TORTOR-492016 format. One record per atom (N, C-alpha, C, O, CB): residue number from 1; residue in one letter; atom name; x, z, y. Coordinates in Angstrom, 2 decimals. Glycine has a CB too. Example, Ala and Ser with C-alpha at 12.3 -4.5 7.8 and 13.67 -1.06 7.14 Angstrom:
1,a,N,13.19,7.80,-5.69;
1,a,CA,12.30,7.80,-4.50;
1,a,C,13.20,7.80,-3.30;
1,a,O,14.24,8.46,-3.32;
1,a,CB,11.31,9.05,-4.47;
2,s,N,12.85,7.08,-2.25;
2,s,CA,13.67,7.14,-1.06;
2,s,C,12.90,7.87,0.03;
2,s,O,13.41,8.04,1.14;
2,s,CB,14.08,5.72,-0.60;
This chain:
1,x,N,13.72,46.74,23.74;
1,x,CA,14.78,45.86,24.16;
1,x,C,16.08,46.35,23.52;
1,x,O,16.53,47.46,23.80;
1,x,CB,14.89,45.81,25.71;
2,x,N,16.66,45.54,22.67;
2,x,CA,17.92,45.89,22.00;
2,x,C,19.03,45.01,22.54;
2,x,O,18.94,43.78,22.54;
2,x,CB,17.79,45.73,20.47;
3,x,N,20.09,45.65,22.99;
3,x,CA,21.25,44.95,23.51;
3,x,C,22.15,44.51,22.37;
3,x,O,22.31,45.23,21.38;
3,x,CB,22.02,45.83,24.51;
4,x,N,22.72,43.34,22.51;
4,x,CA,23.76,42.86,21.60;
4,x,C,25.04,42.83,22.41;
4,x,O,25.09,42.26,23.50;
4,x,CB,23.41,41.42,20.99;
5,x,N,26.09,43.45,21.88;
5,x,CA,27.35,43.57,22.60;
5,x,C,28.33,42.51,22.14;
5,x,O,28.48,42.26,20.94;
5,x,CB,27.95,44.96,22.39;
6,x,N,29.00,41.87,23.10;
6,x,CA,30.04,40.90,22.81;
6,x,C,31.21,41.62,22.17;
6,x,O,31.47,42.78,22.50;
6,x,CB,30.48,40.13,24.10;
7,x,N,31.91,40.98,21.28;
7,x,CA,32.94,41.61,20.47;
7,x,C,34.11,42.12,21.31;
7,x,O,34.68,43.17,20.99;
7,x,CB,33.45,40.63,19.43;
8,x,N,34.48,41.44,22.33;
8,x,CA,35.71,41.73,23.05;
8,x,C,35.45,42.50,24.35;
8,x,O,34.43,42.31,25.00;
8,x,CB,36.44,40.44,23.36;
9,x,N,36.40,43.37,24.70;
9,x,CA,36.40,44.03,26.00;
9,x,C,37.49,43.40,26.86;
9,x,O,38.53,42.98,26.34;
9,x,CB,36.61,45.57,25.86;
10,x,N,37.26,43.35,28.16;
10,x,CA,38.19,42.70,29.09;
10,x,C,38.77,43.72,30.06;
10,x,O,38.17,44.76,30.32;
10,x,CB,37.48,41.57,29.86;
11,x,N,39.95,43.40,30.59;
11,x,CA,40.63,44.31,31.52;
11,x,C,39.99,44.33,32.90;
11,x,O,39.98,45.36,33.58;
11,x,CB,42.08,43.91,31.65;
12,x,N,39.44,43.19,33.33;
12,x,CA,38.86,43.11,34.67;
12,x,C,37.40,42.69,34.62;
12,x,O,36.94,42.04,33.67;
12,x,CB,39.66,42.12,35.54;
13,x,N,36.69,43.07,35.65;
13,x,CA,35.29,42.69,35.77;
13,x,C,35.16,41.18,35.97;
13,x,O,34.18,40.57,35.54;
13,x,CB,34.61,43.45,36.94;
14,x,N,36.15,40.59,36.61;
14,x,CA,36.15,39.14,36.83;
14,x,C,36.15,38.38,35.51;
14,x,O,35.41,37.42,35.35;
14,x,CB,37.36,38.73,37.68;
15,x,N,36.99,38.82,34.56;
15,x,CA,37.07,38.15,33.26;
15,x,C,35.73,38.24,32.53;
15,x,O,35.26,37.25,31.95;
15,x,CB,38.20,38.77,32.39;
16,x,N,35.11,39.41,32.55;
16,x,CA,33.80,39.57,31.90;
16,x,C,32.75,38.73,32.62;
16,x,O,31.87,38.16,31.98;
16,x,CB,33.39,41.05,31.88;
17,x,N,32.83,38.67,33.94;
17,x,CA,31.89,37.86,34.72;
17,x,C,32.01,36.38,34.41;
17,x,O,31.00,35.67,34.40;
17,x,CB,32.11,38.08,36.19;
18,x,N,33.22,35.91,34.14;
18,x,CA,33.41,34.51,33.77;
18,x,C,32.71,34.21,32.44;
18,x,O,32.12,33.14,32.28;
18,x,CB,34.92,34.17,33.66;
19,x,N,32.78,35.14,31.50;
19,x,CA,32.08,34.96,30.23;
19,x,C,30.57,34.92,30.45;
19,x,O,29.87,34.11,29.83;
19,x,CB,32.45,36.08,29.25;
20,x,N,30.07,35.77,31.32;
20,x,CA,28.63,35.77,31.62;
20,x,C,28.21,34.43,32.17;
20,x,O,27.20,33.86,31.73;
20,x,CB,28.27,36.89,32.62;
21,x,N,28.95,33.90,33.13;
21,x,CA,28.60,32.59,33.71;
21,x,C,28.65,31.50,32.66;
21,x,O,27.80,30.61,32.64;
21,x,CB,29.55,32.25,34.87;
22,x,N,29.65,31.57,31.79;
22,x,CA,29.76,30.55,30.73;
22,x,C,28.58,30.65,29.78;
22,x,O,28.03,29.63,29.35;
22,x,CB,31.08,30.71,29.96;
23,x,N,28.18,31.87,29.43;
23,x,CA,27.03,32.04,28.54;
23,x,C,25.76,31.50,29.18;
23,x,O,24.95,30.86,28.51;
23,x,CB,26.84,33.53,28.18;
24,x,N,25.59,31.74,30.48;
24,x,CA,24.39,31.26,31.17;
24,x,C,24.35,29.74,31.24;
24,x,O,23.28,29.14,31.15;
24,x,CB,24.33,31.84,32.57;
25,x,N,25.50,29.12,31.40;
25,x,CA,25.53,27.67,31.62;
25,x,C,25.75,26.84,30.36;
25,x,O,25.29,25.70,30.30;
25,x,CB,26.60,27.35,32.59;
26,x,N,26.45,27.37,29.36;
26,x,CA,26.83,26.57,28.19;
26,x,C,26.08,26.91,26.92;
26,x,O,26.37,26.35,25.87;
26,x,CB,28.28,26.73,27.94;
27,x,N,25.11,27.81,26.97;
27,x,CA,24.41,28.25,25.78;
27,x,C,23.73,27.08,25.08;
27,x,O,23.70,27.03,23.85;
27,x,CB,23.39,29.32,26.13;
28,x,N,23.19,26.17,25.82;
28,x,CA,22.43,25.05,25.26;
28,x,C,23.31,24.10,24.45;
28,x,O,22.80,23.40,23.58;
28,x,CB,21.74,24.28,26.36;
29,x,N,24.62,24.07,24.73;
29,x,CA,25.52,23.16,24.01;
29,x,C,25.51,23.45,22.52;
29,x,O,25.58,22.54,21.70;
29,x,CB,26.95,23.28,24.56;
30,x,N,25.41,24.73,22.17;
30,x,CA,25.46,25.14,20.77;
30,x,C,24.08,25.20,20.11;
30,x,O,23.96,25.59,18.95;
30,x,CB,26.12,26.49,20.65;
31,x,N,23.05,24.82,20.85;
31,x,CA,21.71,24.75,20.28;
31,x,C,20.98,26.08,20.22;
31,x,O,20.02,26.23,19.46;
31,x,CB,21.78,24.20,18.92;
32,x,N,21.42,27.06,21.02;
32,x,CA,20.76,28.36,21.05;
32,x,C,19.92,28.49,22.30;
32,x,O,20.17,27.82,23.30;
32,x,CB,21.79,29.49,20.97;
33,x,N,18.93,29.37,22.25;
33,x,CA,18.17,29.69,23.44;
33,x,C,18.99,30.60,24.33;
33,x,O,19.74,31.44,23.84;
33,x,CB,16.81,30.35,23.08;
34,x,N,18.86,30.44,25.61;
34,x,CA,19.59,31.28,26.56;
34,x,C,19.05,32.71,26.48;
34,x,O,17.83,32.90,26.40;
34,x,CB,19.47,30.72,28.01;
35,x,N,19.92,33.70,26.50;
35,x,CA,19.46,35.09,26.46;
35,x,C,18.58,35.42,27.67;
35,x,O,18.74,34.84,28.74;
35,x,CB,20.65,36.05,26.41;
36,x,N,17.66,36.36,27.48;
36,x,CA,16.77,36.76,28.57;
36,x,C,17.52,37.48,29.67;
36,x,O,17.25,37.27,30.86;
36,x,CB,15.66,37.66,28.03;
37,x,N,18.46,38.31,29.28;
37,x,CA,19.21,39.09,30.26;
37,x,C,20.66,39.25,29.78;
37,x,O,20.90,39.54,28.61;
37,x,CB,18.55,40.47,30.49;
38,x,N,21.60,39.07,30.69;
38,x,CA,23.02,39.23,30.40;
38,x,C,23.60,40.12,31.49;
38,x,O,23.29,39.95,32.67;
38,x,CB,23.77,37.84,30.32;
39,x,N,24.45,41.07,31.09;
39,x,CA,25.07,41.90,32.11;
39,x,C,26.48,42.34,31.70;
39,x,O,26.83,42.35,30.52;
39,x,CB,24.21,43.13,32.39;
40,x,N,27.25,42.70,32.72;
40,x,CA,28.60,43.24,32.52;
40,x,C,28.46,44.76,32.56;
40,x,O,27.77,45.31,33.42;
40,x,CB,29.62,42.72,33.63;
41,x,N,29.11,45.44,31.63;
41,x,CA,29.09,46.91,31.62;
41,x,C,30.52,47.42,31.57;
41,x,O,31.45,46.70,31.21;
41,x,CB,28.26,47.45,30.42;
42,x,N,30.68,48.68,31.93;
42,x,CA,32.01,49.31,31.89;
42,x,C,32.04,50.35,30.78;
42,x,O,31.15,51.20,30.69;
42,x,CB,32.37,49.97,33.27;
43,x,N,33.05,50.27,29.93;
43,x,CA,33.17,51.21,28.81;
43,x,C,33.75,52.54,29.31;
43,x,O,34.20,52.64,30.45;
43,x,CB,34.07,50.62,27.69;
44,x,N,33.73,53.53,28.45;
44,x,CA,34.25,54.85,28.82;
44,x,C,35.74,54.81,29.11;
44,x,O,36.24,55.63,29.88;
44,x,CB,33.98,55.84,27.72;
45,x,N,36.44,53.87,28.51;
45,x,CA,37.90,53.77,28.70;
45,x,C,38.27,52.91,29.90;
45,x,O,39.45,52.69,30.16;
45,x,CB,38.55,53.21,27.46;
46,x,N,37.28,52.40,30.63;
46,x,CA,37.55,51.65,31.85;
46,x,C,37.60,50.15,31.70;
46,x,O,37.83,49.45,32.68;
46,x,CB,38.79,52.10,32.41;
47,x,N,37.41,49.64,30.50;
47,x,CA,37.41,48.18,30.31;
47,x,C,35.98,47.67,30.50;
47,x,O,35.02,48.44,30.53;
47,x,CB,37.96,47.80,28.88;
48,x,N,35.87,46.35,30.62;
48,x,CA,34.58,45.73,30.87;
48,x,C,34.15,44.90,29.67;
48,x,O,34.97,44.28,29.00;
48,x,CB,34.63,44.84,32.14;
49,x,N,32.85,44.91,29.42;
49,x,CA,32.28,44.15,28.32;
49,x,C,31.03,43.43,28.76;
49,x,O,30.55,43.60,29.89;
49,x,CB,31.99,45.06,27.15;
50,x,N,30.51,42.63,27.86;
50,x,CA,29.29,41.86,28.12;
50,x,C,28.28,42.20,27.06;
50,x,O,28.60,42.28,25.87;
50,x,CB,29.58,40.32,28.14;
51,x,N,27.04,42.40,27.50;
51,x,CA,25.95,42.62,26.55;
51,x,C,24.76,41.77,27.01;
51,x,O,24.61,41.45,28.19;
51,x,CB,25.56,44.17,26.46;
52,x,N,23.92,41.42,26.02;
52,x,CA,22.78,40.56,26.35;
52,x,C,21.60,40.87,25.44;
52,x,O,21.75,41.46,24.37;
52,x,CB,23.16,39.07,26.23;
53,x,N,20.43,40.46,25.90;
53,x,CA,19.20,40.57,25.12;
53,x,C,18.80,39.17,24.74;
53,x,O,18.58,38.32,25.61;
53,x,CB,18.05,41.30,25.93;
54,x,N,18.69,38.90,23.42;
54,x,CA,18.34,37.53,22.99;
54,x,C,16.92,37.13,23.33;
54,x,O,16.50,36.02,23.03;
54,x,CB,18.55,37.39,21.51;
């Protein structure tokens, strides 16, 4: 299982969570398959990011 990391880090967990919800709900609009797993993670510097498994 290889994680793909989203390019941007966010200041709050809420902002990263909004991206996760958007990815779960809007992925089909762009003609892609929905990722198997999506999660919010915290970086060493305290910011939040999103990673997923295609």
